[in-house]
N, C-alpha and C positions, 0 to 999 in steps of 0.2 A: 203781510207776506201773501203774495198771490198764489193760489192753488191751481196750477196748470196740469191738466191731464193730457199727456202727449201719447199718441198711439205708437207703440214701439213694436209693431209687427215687422218681422223680417221676411222678405220675399226671396225665396231661393230661385236663382236664375241659372240655367245651364245653357251652354253654347255647344252645339255639336258641329264639328267641322267635317262634313262629308265631302268637301271639295278635295281634301288631301287623299283620303282613302275611299274609293268607290266601293260600296258593298257589292259582293259578287253574287249573282243570282245562279242558283244551281237547280237543274232539272232533275227531279228525283227518279225519273224513269231511265235516265242515262247513267245512273250510278252502277259501279261494278259490283258492290256489295250492298247488303241491306243497310238502310240508313241508320239503324240502331246498333249495328255490329261494332262500330268503332267505340260506342259508349260501353257496350258489354265488354269489349276487350280492355278498355281503360279500367273498369271496375275490377276485372279479374286480375290485372297486373297490379293494381293498387292493393287488393286483398292479399296477393302473394307476397308483395313487398312488406306489408305490415306483419303477416305471419312469419316471414323470415326474420324480420326485425325482432319480434318477441321471442322467437326461438333462440336467436343469438344472445339476447339479453338474459334469457333463462339459463342458457349454458354458462354464461359468464358469472351469473350470480350463484350458481351451484358448483362452480369449479373449485372453490376453496372450502376447507373444513372450518366450521365454527367452533371456537373453543368454549367449553362450558366451565 
């Protein structure tokens, strides 16, 4: 029986299609708001949603009396 050692390296190949969607270049000096304000607003809305979600879950779980 022949002992063959075959290299089984897998090469990851990615194809990027920039022909379909051209990346938009944005000049930071022409922005109406600060460039990080949209990120700050996103995190505030996300934190408010999570807080509201846990408040609702807390109210639902405490709404019924547990029998002993």
